[in-house]
Structures are given as structure tokens and as C-alpha cells.
C-alpha positions in Angstrom: 216.6 -100.1 199.7 220.1 -100.5 198.9 222.0 -100.9 200.9 225.9 -98.2 201.0 228.2 -101.1 200.1 225.4 -102.1 197.2 225.3 -98.5 195.5 229.1 -98.5 195.7 229.1 -102.2 194.1 226.7 -100.7 191.2 228.5 -97.8 190.7 231.9 -99.7 190.4 229.9 -102.2 188.4 229.2 -99.6 185.7 232.7 -97.8 185.6 234.1 -101.0 184.5 231.4 -102.3 181.9 230.4 -101.1 179.4 227.4 -103.1 178.3 226.4 -102.1 181.8 226.7 -98.4 181.7 225.1 -98.3 178.1 221.7 -100.2 180.0 221.9 -97.9 182.8 221.7 -95.4 180.2 219.4 -96.7 178.1 216.8 -97.3 181.4 218.1 -97.0 184.4 214.5 -98.6 186.4 215.1 -102.1 184.3 219.1 -102.6 184.3 219.2 -102.1 188.3 216.3 -104.1 189.1 217.9 -106.6 186.4 220.9 -106.8 187.7 219.0 -107.4 191.2 219.2 -104.2 193.2 216.7 -102.7 194.6 217.4 -98.9 194.9 214.7 -96.5 196.1 213.5 -93.4 194.2 215.7 -90.9 195.6 218.7 -93.3 194.9 217.8 -93.5 191.4 217.3 -90.0 191.3 221.1 -90.1 193.0 222.2 -92.1 190.3 220.6 -90.2 187.4 222.8 -86.9 188.2 226.3 -89.3 188.4 228.1 -89.2 184.6 229.7 -92.8 184.8 230.6 -92.1 181.2 231.9 -89.2 181.9 234.2 -90.5 185.3 235.1 -94.0 183.2 236.4 -92.3 180.7 238.2 -90.1 183.1 239.5 -93.5 184.9 240.8 -94.6 182.2 242.5 -92.2 180.7 244.5 -92.2 184.4 245.0 -95.7 184.6 246.4 -96.1 181.1 249.4 -92.9 181.9 249.9 -94.7 184.9 250.2 -98.3 183.3 253.6 -98.2 181.1 254.9 -101.2 179.3 257.8 -102.5 180.5 
């Protein structure tokens, strides 16, 4: 069972690492296991409900609007 901290780390990595995010989308259980996390069925189900691509895209848009060249 992953701790709350580990779940946040996993989600954070998925938001910034496109390859990891794609791996999660292709085969969630395999990607999670290969990344070294041990999730319960409930944690896996919760993670499946998160639209990581949408969140990452929205976050990227917000960051790029805040960072302006000098």
C-alpha cells in the first residue's frame, strides 16, 4: 500500500514526465509496479479516475502564461 506521500509523488511525476504519463495510460498497473510503487486496488481505481493529461496540459498552460521572457 502506497502512503499518501507516495501517491502525491506518483501523481507529480506523471504531471511532469510525459513518458511516465503515457506509460500509466497504456498499462497503469505495470507502470506503477515498474516505478516501484505498491498500490492497493482502491488506490489504482482512484488513480484511474484522474485525468492526468488534462491536468498536465492545464498546468503547463498556466505556467507558460506566468513565465514571461525578460
